[in-house]
N, C-alpha and C positions, 0 to 999 in steps of 0.2 A: 494585499491583506491575506489572500489564501495561502501564499507561500509561507508567511509567518505562522499561520494556523497549522499547517501540516508540520512545520518544524516544532511548534509547541506540542503538537500531538505526539511526535516521536520522543520529545524530551519527557513528557508525562509517562509514556510507555516505559522508557528506560528507568524511570524512578519508581516503577511499579504501581503507578496511579492509572490503572487500566480504564476505569469509567471516565476519568477526565480525558484520557487519550482519545477515547471514542468520541467524546463531545467535541474536542478540538478538530479532529479529523472530519467529522460530519459537517462542521462549519465550512471547512475548505471544500468539501464535496458540493455543498450547496452554492458556494460563491464562485466557483470556477468551472469553466467548460474546457479547460486545457487537459487533454487526455493523460499526459504524463504526470501532471500534478494530481489528478484524480486517482491514477494508478498507485501513486505513492501513498495517498491517503487511504486507499483501500487496503494496502498492505499493512499499514499501522492498525487500522480497524480490525483486520483479520487476526493479527497477532494478539491484540488486546482481547478480542472475543475468545480466542483460544485459551488465554490465561484465565479468563473468567468462567471457563467451562462451557461456553456457547459454541460447541463444535460445528454444528450445521451452519450457523451464521458466519463463523470464521471461514469455512470452506466456500460459502457463497461469495463473501467479499474477496477472497483470494481469486476465485474464478473471474469475478468482475475486473479486478485489477490486471490479471493476466491477459484478459481480452483487450484492455485499454493500452497495454504496453507489451506487445508480443515479444517473445524471446529473441527474435531476430529483427533488428531495426531495418526498415525498408531503405534500400540504397537511394532510390529516387527522392525520398524525403530528406535524407542526409545532404544530398546535393542542393535541394531547394531551400532548406532551412538548417544550416549547419549548427546553429546554437541549440536546436531541439535535441541533438544527440546527447548533450550533457544532461538535460532533463530526463531523457529516456534512461540513461545510465543510472541516475539516482533512483528512479522508480524501480528499475530492474534489481538493483541491490536490495532494496527493501522487499520487493516481491520474492526474491530468492531466499531472503532470510525467513519470510513468512512461510514459504514453501517448505523449507528445511524444518521449521518448527512443526508444521502440520504433518508432513510426510514421515518424520522420524518418531511420531507418537506411538505409544504402545498399541497393539492390536485392539484392545478393549476401548481405546479412545476414538478409534476410527469408526 
Protein backbone atom coordinates (compact mmCIF):
# COMPACT_ATOMS: atom_id res chain seq x y z
CA UNK A 1 0.00 0.00 0.00
CA UNK A 2 2.76 2.57 0.74
CA UNK A 3 4.06 2.29 -2.83
CA UNK A 4 0.61 3.14 -4.15
CA UNK A 5 0.36 6.03 -1.71
CA UNK A 6 3.63 7.63 -2.77
CA UNK A 7 2.65 7.23 -6.44
CA UNK A 8 -0.70 8.86 -5.70
CA UNK A 9 1.13 11.65 -3.87
CA UNK A 10 3.31 12.32 -6.89
CA UNK A 11 0.27 12.28 -9.19
CA UNK A 12 -1.51 14.80 -6.95
CA UNK A 13 1.60 16.99 -6.93
CA UNK A 14 1.79 16.91 -10.74
CA UNK A 15 -1.88 17.95 -10.88
CA UNK A 16 -1.18 20.94 -8.64
CA UNK A 17 -3.10 19.44 -5.72
CA UNK A 18 -0.37 20.16 -3.19
CA UNK A 19 -2.31 19.60 0.05
CA UNK A 20 -3.57 16.24 -1.22
CA UNK A 21 -0.03 15.33 -2.30
CA UNK A 22 1.21 15.95 1.22
CA UNK A 23 -1.62 13.88 2.70
CA UNK A 24 -0.89 10.89 0.47
CA UNK A 25 2.88 11.09 1.00
CA UNK A 26 2.41 11.32 4.78
CA UNK A 27 0.38 8.10 4.65
CA UNK A 28 3.29 6.36 2.92
CA UNK A 29 5.73 7.74 5.48
CA UNK A 30 3.63 6.37 8.34
CA UNK A 31 3.12 2.92 6.83
CA UNK A 32 6.60 2.09 5.60
CA UNK A 33 10.05 1.75 7.10
CA UNK A 34 11.72 1.26 3.71
CA UNK A 35 14.30 4.05 3.46
CA UNK A 36 14.06 4.62 -0.30
CA UNK A 37 10.27 4.72 -0.24
CA UNK A 38 10.38 7.19 2.63
CA UNK A 39 12.95 9.28 0.76
CA UNK A 40 10.68 9.39 -2.29
CA UNK A 41 7.75 10.48 -0.11
CA UNK A 42 9.90 13.14 1.54
CA UNK A 43 10.79 14.55 -1.87
CA UNK A 44 7.13 14.85 -2.84
CA UNK A 45 6.27 16.47 0.49
CA UNK A 46 9.18 18.89 0.11
CA UNK A 47 8.07 19.97 -3.37
CA UNK A 48 4.45 20.36 -2.29
CA UNK A 49 5.42 22.39 0.79
CA UNK A 50 7.58 24.60 -1.40
CA UNK A 51 4.68 25.24 -3.79
CA UNK A 52 2.48 26.13 -0.80
CA UNK A 53 5.04 28.65 0.45
CA UNK A 54 6.14 26.53 3.42
CA UNK A 55 9.85 27.04 2.68
CA UNK A 56 11.30 25.87 6.02
CA UNK A 57 9.16 22.72 6.06
CA UNK A 58 10.19 22.01 2.46
CA UNK A 59 13.88 22.27 3.32
CA UNK A 60 13.40 20.06 6.38
CA UNK A 61 11.70 17.31 4.38
CA UNK A 62 14.31 17.56 1.62
CA UNK A 63 17.11 17.14 4.16
CA UNK A 64 15.34 14.13 5.68
CA UNK A 65 14.92 12.54 2.25
CA UNK A 66 18.55 13.16 1.31
CA UNK A 67 19.64 11.50 4.55
CA UNK A 68 17.52 8.45 3.74
CA UNK A 69 18.79 8.10 0.15
CA UNK A 70 22.31 9.51 -0.10
CA UNK A 71 23.64 10.72 -3.44
CA UNK A 72 25.96 7.73 -3.73
CA UNK A 73 24.48 4.27 -3.39
CA UNK A 74 26.62 2.03 -1.13
CA UNK A 75 28.31 -0.64 -3.24
CA UNK A 76 28.01 -3.32 -0.55
CA UNK A 77 24.26 -2.69 -0.41
CA UNK A 78 23.99 -3.11 -4.19
CA UNK A 79 25.73 -6.46 -3.98
CA UNK A 80 23.55 -7.63 -1.08
CA UNK A 81 20.20 -6.40 -2.38
CA UNK A 82 20.37 -5.64 -6.13
CA UNK A 83 16.66 -4.75 -6.39
CA UNK A 84 17.11 -1.93 -3.91
CA UNK A 85 19.13 -0.04 -6.52
CA UNK A 86 15.96 0.61 -8.55
CA UNK A 87 14.13 1.98 -5.50
CA UNK A 88 17.12 4.20 -4.71
CA UNK A 89 17.20 5.54 -8.29
CA UNK A 90 13.50 6.44 -8.15
CA UNK A 91 13.99 8.18 -4.80
CA UNK A 92 17.06 10.07 -6.06
CA UNK A 93 15.22 11.30 -9.17
CA UNK A 94 12.50 12.80 -6.99
CA UNK A 95 15.01 14.19 -4.50
CA UNK A 96 17.04 15.75 -7.31
CA UNK A 97 13.87 17.38 -8.66
CA UNK A 98 13.03 18.71 -5.21
CA UNK A 99 16.59 19.98 -4.76
CA UNK A 100 16.45 21.79 -8.09
CA UNK A 101 13.16 23.42 -7.12
CA UNK A 102 14.45 24.62 -3.76
CA UNK A 103 18.00 25.53 -4.85
CA UNK A 104 16.93 27.55 -7.90
CA UNK A 105 14.54 29.69 -5.88
CA UNK A 106 14.93 33.44 -5.88
CA UNK A 107 17.16 34.76 -3.05
CA UNK A 108 14.17 36.21 -1.17
CA UNK A 109 12.59 32.72 -1.09
CA UNK A 110 15.60 31.17 0.60
